C-alpha positions in Angstrom: 0.3 -0.3 0.2 1.7 3.2 -1.0 2.0 6.0 2.2 -0.7 8.3 1.7 1.3 12.0 0.3 3.2 14.4 2.3 4.1 18.1 2.3 7.9 18.2 4.4 7.6 21.3 6.4 10.5 23.2 4.8 8.6 23.1 1.3 5.7 24.5 2.8 6.5 26.6 4.4 8.5 28.4 1.2 5.9 28.0 -0.6 3.4 29.7 1.3 6.0 32.3 1.6 6.0 32.7 -1.8 2.2 32.8 -1.4 1.4 36.0 0.7 4.6 37.6 -0.9 2.7 37.5 -4.2 -0.1 38.2 -3.5 -0.7 39.5 -0.1 -3.3 36.9 1.4 -3.5 33.9 3.1 -6.5 32.5 0.5 -7.4 28.5 1.2 -6.3 27.1 -1.1 -5.1 23.5 -2.5 -1.7 21.9 -2.8 0.1 19.7 -5.1 3.3 18.3 -5.9 4.3 16.8 -9.3 7.1 14.9 -9.5 8.2 16.0 -13.0 10.5 11.8 -13.6 7.6 9.7 -12.8 4.9 12.5 -14.5 2.4 12.0 -11.7 1.3 14.2 -9.7 -0.1 14.2 -5.5 -2.8 16.1 -3.3 -1.2 17.0 -0.4 -4.5 18.6 1.1 -8.6 18.7 1.2 -9.1 22.3 0.2 -11.9 22.3 -2.8 -12.8 25.6 -4.7 -16.5 26.1 -4.7 -18.0 25.3 -8.4 -14.0 23.6 -9.0 -14.4 19.8 -7.2 -13.1 17.8 -9.5 -12.0 20.2 -12.2 -8.6 21.3 -10.5 -7.0 17.3 -10.9 -8.5 17.5 -14.5 -7.5 21.7 -14.7 -3.8 20.0 -13.6 -4.1 16.7 -14.9 -5.4 16.4 -18.4 -4.1 18.4 -20.8 -7.5 18.4 -23.5 -9.3 18.7 -20.0 -7.9 21.5 -19.1 -8.4 22.9 -22.2 -12.0 23.3 -22.6 -12.4 24.4 -18.7 -10.3 27.4 -19.6 -11.2 30.4 -21.0 -9.7 31.0 -25.1 -6.7 33.9 -24.0 -5.8 31.6 -21.6 -4.8 28.8 -23.4 -1.4 30.3 -23.6 -0.8 31.6 -20.2 -1.7 28.1 -18.8 0.8 26.3 -21.3 3.5 29.3 -19.6 2.6 26.9 -16.7 3.0 24.2 -16.9 6.6 24.6 -19.9 8.5 25.9 -16.6 6.5 23.2 -14.7 8.2 21.3 -16.4 11.7 23.0 -16.6 11.6 23.0 -12.7 11.5 26.7 -13.1 9.1 29.2 -10.6 5.8 30.7 -12.0 3.0 32.2 -11.4 -0.6 32.6 -13.7 -3.9 34.3 -13.2 -5.8 31.8 -15.2 -9.9 32.0 -15.4 -11.6 28.2 -15.0 -14.7 27.5 -15.8 -16.3 24.2 -13.0 -19.0 22.8 -14.0 -21.0 25.1 -12.3 -20.8 26.3 -15.7 -19.2 30.2 -13.0 -15.9 31.3 -14.5 -13.3 31.6 -12.3 -9.7 33.4 -12.3 -7.7 31.0 -10.6 -4.3 32.4 -9.5 -1.2 29.3 -9.4 2.2 29.4 -8.6 4.7 27.2 -8.8 8.6 26.5 -7.7 11.0 23.6 -7.9 10.2 21.7 -4.6 14.2 22.4 -2.4 14.4 19.3 -0.6 12.8 16.8 -3.4 15.1 16.2 -6.9 13.0 16.7 -9.9 9.5 17.0 -7.3 7.0 20.2 -7.7 5.5 21.9 -5.6 2.1 24.4 -6.0 -0.6 26.3 -4.5 -3.8 26.5 -6.9 -6.5 29.5 -5.9 -9.8 31.3 -6.4 -8.9 34.5 -6.6 -11.5 36.1 -8.5 -11.2 39.6 -6.0 -7.9 39.8 -6.9 -7.8 39.0 -10.6 -7.7 42.8 -11.7 -4.9 43.6 -9.4 -2.8 41.1 -11.1 -3.9 41.7 -14.0 -2.0 44.6 -13.8 0.7 43.9 -12.9 3.4 43.3 -15.3 7.1 43.1 -16.6 8.9 46.4 -18.0 12.1 44.9 -17.5 14.9 44.5 -20.0 16.2 41.5 -21.7 19.1 41.5 -19.8 16.6 41.9 -16.4 14.4 38.9 -18.5 17.0 35.7 -18.9 18.4 36.6 -15.2 15.2 35.1 -13.6 16.3 31.7 -14.5 19.0 29.6 -12.6 20.0 27.6 -16.0 22.0 28.5 -19.0 19.7 31.2 -20.7 20.8 34.3 -24.0 19.0 35.4 -26.8 19.9 35.5 -30.7 19.0 38.6 -32.6 17.6 37.0 -35.8 19.0 39.7 -38.0 22.7 40.0 -36.7 22.6 36.3 -35.3 24.3 37.6 -32.3 23.3 37.0 -29.2 22.4 40.2 -27.5 21.4 38.9 -23.0 22.2 35.5 -22.0 22.2 35.3 -18.0 25.0 34.8 -15.4 25.2 30.4 -16.1 25.6 31.5 -19.5 28.0 33.7 -19.2 29.2 31.2 -16.6 28.8 28.1 -18.4 29.4 29.4 -21.5 32.4 31.7 -22.2 29.0 33.9 -23.6 29.1 38.3 -22.8 27.7 40.9 -25.3 28.7 43.4 -22.6 32.9 42.5 -23.8 32.2 40.7 -26.9 30.5 40.2 -30.4 28.9 35.7 -30.1 26.9 33.9 -33.1 24.7 31.8 -32.8 27.4 30.1 -35.7 29.5 29.6 -33.4 28.3 27.9 -30.8 25.9 25.4 -32.8 28.9 24.6 -35.2 28.7 21.6 -32.9 26.1 20.3 -34.9 25.1 18.8 -37.7 24.2 21.6 -41.0 20.8 18.9 -41.3 19.7 19.0 -38.5 19.9 22.7 -37.3 18.6 22.7 -40.7 15.2 21.2 -39.8 15.6 23.0 -36.0 14.9 26.2 -38.3 12.4 24.8 -40.2 10.6 23.8 -36.6 11.2 27.2 -35.4 9.5 28.8 -38.6 6.3 27.0 -38.6 5.6 25.9 -35.0 8.2 29.2 -32.7 9.4 25.9 -31.1 11.5 23.7 -30.3 13.6 21.4 -28.1 15.8 18.9 -28.4 19.7 18.2 -27.9 21.8 20.5 -28.9 25.6 20.5 -29.4 27.0 24.0 -27.1 30.6 24.9 -28.1 32.1 27.1 -25.2 34.2 29.6 -25.5 36.9 27.8 -24.6 36.8 25.4 -26.6 34.3 22.8 -25.0 31.3 21.0 -26.3 28.9 20.8 -23.9 26.0 18.0 -24.6 22.2 20.4 -23.5 19.0 19.2 -23.1 17.6 22.8 -25.0 14.8 24.7 -25.1 14.0 27.6 -28.5 11.3 30.0 -28.5 10.3 32.4 -31.1 10.1 35.7 -29.6 9.3 39.8 -30.5 10.0 42.3 -28.0 10.2 45.9 -28.9 9.5 44.7 -33.0 12.8 42.9 -33.3 13.0 38.9 -34.0 14.5 37.3 -31.3 15.3 33.2 -30.7 15.5 32.0 -26.6 17.3 29.7 -25.8 17.2 27.9 -22.3 20.0 25.2 -22.2 19.9 21.9 -19.1 23.3 20.2 -20.1 23.7 16.7 -19.5 26.2 14.9 -16.8 27.6 12.4 -18.1 27.1 9.9 -15.5 29.4 6.7 -14.6 27.7 3.0 -14.6 28.3 -0.1 -12.9 28.5 -3.1 -14.3 24.6 -4.0 -14.9 23.7 -7.1 -13.4 23.5 -9.9 -15.9 20.0 -10.3 -17.6 17.7 -13.2 -18.5 19.3 -14.3 -21.9 15.8 -15.3 -23.9 15.2 -19.2 -24.8 16.0 -20.2 -28.1 12.5 -20.5 -29.5 12.1 -16.6 -29.0 15.4 -15.9 -30.7 14.1 -18.1 -33.7 11.0 -16.3 -33.6 12.7 -12.7 -33.8 14.5 -13.9 -36.8 11.1 -14.8 -38.0 9.3 -11.3 -37.6 8.3 -9.9 -40.6 6.4 -6.4 -38.3 7.1 -4.5 -35.4 4.0 -6.0 -34.2 5.9 -9.0 -34.0 8.6 -8.0 -32.5 6.2 -7.0 -29.6 4.2 -10.5 -29.6 7.6 -12.7 -29.2 9.3 -10.4 -26.8 5.8 -9.8 -24.5 5.1 -13.8 -25.3 8.4 -14.8 -23.5 8.5 -13.0 -20.5 9.0 -14.0 -16.7 6.4 -16.3 -15.3 6.0 -13.7 -12.8 5.3 -11.0 -15.9 3.2 -8.2 -14.6 3.1 -6.6 -18.6 -1.0 -7.5 -20.7 0.7 -5.4 -22.9 3.7 -3.7 -24.9 4.6 -0.6 -26.8 7.0 0.3 -29.2 7.2 4.6 -30.1 9.2 5.5 -33.0 11.0 8.7 -32.1 11.2 11.4 -35.0 12.4 14.5 -32.9 12.7 16.7 -35.8 9.2 16.6 -37.0 8.7 16.7 -33.7 6.2 13.3 -32.8 6.1 9.7 -31.9 4.8 7.4 -34.1 3.3 4.7 -31.7 2.4 0.4 -32.8 1.0 -1.8 -29.6 0.2 -5.2 -29.0 -2.0 -7.1 -26.2 -5.6 -6.6 -25.8 -5.5 -3.8 -24.4 -4.5 -1.9 -27.4 -6.0 -3.6 -29.7 -8.1 -1.5 -31.8 -5.1 1.1 -31.9 -4.4 1.2 -35.4 -0.9 1.5 -37.8 1.4 4.1 -37.7 -0.6 5.8 -34.5 1.1 8.9 -33.9 0.8 11.3 -30.9 3.3 14.3 -30.5 7.2 14.8 -29.0 5.5 17.2 -26.3 4.1 16.0 -24.3 5.7 11.7 -24.8 7.6 9.2 -23.0 10.3 10.3 -25.1 10.3 13.8 -24.0 10.9 13.0 -20.8 13.2 10.6 -21.4 15.6 13.4 -23.4 14.7 16.3 -20.4 15.9 14.3 -17.8 18.7 12.0 -18.9 16.9 8.5 -18.3 17.6 5.1 -18.6 14.5 4.2 -18.5 11.0 4.9 -17.4 8.6 3.8 -14.9 5.2 5.1 -13.8 3.7 3.7 -10.9 0.1 5.0 -11.2 -0.9 6.8 -15.0 -4.5 7.5 -12.6 -1.6 10.2 -11.2 -0.3 11.8 -14.3 0.5 15.2 -15.9 1.7 13.7 -18.9 -0.8 14.3 -22.4 0.3 10.8 -23.1 -0.6 8.8 -20.4 -3.9 10.8 -21.0 -4.2 10.4 -25.1 -2.9 6.4 -24.9 -2.9 5.0 -21.7 -5.3 5.4 -19.9 -8.0 5.2 -22.6 -6.1 1.9 -23.1 -7.3 1.0 -19.3 -3.2 1.1 -19.1 -2.2 2.1 -15.5 1.0 1.8 -14.2 4.6 1.2 -17.2 8.2 0.3 -18.0 10.7 2.3 -20.8 13.6 1.3 -22.0 14.8 3.7 -24.7 17.3 3.2 -27.6 19.7 6.1 -28.8 21.7 6.2 -31.5 24.8 8.9 -32.4 22.5 11.2 -29.4 19.6 11.0 -30.9 16.3 9.7 -29.4 14.3 6.9 -31.8 12.8 4.7 -29.4 11.7 3.5 -26.8 9.7 -0.1 -26.1 7.9 0.3 -23.1 6.5 -2.9 -21.4 2.5 -1.5 -19.8 -0.2 -2.8 -17.2 -3.7 -2.7 -16.1 -2.7 -2.8 -12.7 -0.7 -0.2 -11.5 2.7 -0.8 -9.8 3.3 -3.6 -11.7 6.6 -3.0 -12.2 10.0 -1.7 -10.0 13.9 -1.7 -10.1 13.3 -5.2 -8.3 11.2 -7.3 -11.0 12.7 -5.1 -14.7 15.6 -7.0 -15.3 13.7 -9.7 -17.3 12.1 -6.3 -19.0 15.5 -4.6 -19.5 16.7 -8.2 -21.3 13.7 -8.5 -23.4 14.3 -5.1 -24.8 18.1 -6.2 -26.0 16.9 -9.4 -27.8 14.6 -6.6 -29.4 17.5 -4.0 -30.3 19.2 -6.3 -33.1 16.0 -6.6 -35.2 14.6 -3.4 -35.3 16.4 -2.2 -38.8 16.1 -5.4 -40.5 12.0 -4.4 -39.6 11.9 -0.5 -40.5 15.2 -0.4 -42.6 15.8 3.4 -42.9 17.1 3.7 -39.1 20.4 2.8 -38.1 20.7 1.7 -34.5 23.0 1.7 -31.9 21.9 0.0 -28.1 22.1 3.0 -25.4 24.7 2.0 -22.4 23.6 0.2 -19.6 
């Protein structure tokens, strides 16, 4: 049985102090914590906003449900809140949401990284209709230099016309050696370590979608090449066209030798060699899980980061009605989380607590309550994710995943033959 989630005293005090400082009020609020790696949210108190009894969970967990509730003009504001949440950056926003009673309410949402729990985020949601006008009048007139200093990770801005860096925060100045006040730095120099075709794909995405997320090699002023998870946004200010770069350096962690993993039996190996489709491959690994196996279904997600989508193939009763080449956006996917947090696997204990769009679009409608995902990279780019799925919560844990890692490794050599145009290389354990 899971322990009742709770909030530590220092995190609670920190959150309340932030709330009081920002609003000058002590309004009752819903308190919540999101685990960004597990993609789940827990509510930490019993407060209920009248008219939004079930709407709060819908707003914070289900992207499609939130869009139905939000005022049209506030959807982009809420998207900005979600982006800050996943970046673990402090945020406060005012939004309008309609409850089941039909009343449109002004809501104040405040969030910040949990000071004691890595990769967790804590927040408050309060009905602040009486404060809305005052909050909406607050606006920041800060210049670019002050704007980027709000962030602790390396952030810089590039003027599209000149292709020069025009603002950089302290983290970018120290880690990357960028300082527009001292010398000019061209974006071409910073991105010189990336293939030209890859950069063209990024620029095309920015042209049509105004945003891009993925991996970039950044060349620092000292000549060092730094692998980073990057978020790039097109941004207009005072008539100037700018690109906003927010970077999270990827830490290379030394990994111990993995424990021995079960080898697929000869029958399974023979069937893999004879497989003619991705569904055939997945069926073999699903059929050959251990006797204590927990998986009811399996998925393979092909990742196309530059195109901004993933394509999934599924087998098992839960996915019997899934269409061939089922496509979902890359933003909000399991793959995005794997890239953002540099994960070698991902276990989701209970999708009903999820804040990930893919869980609400794909897993929850098909009755999947928990899953275990294994990624595969080629040349530092995520290509595929194998996902073992269960219709019961908490089916997978660090104690029982070794057989599934072995099954995924058995599957790997056969993927190039099936997908044809992709060259695969197994990621280190």
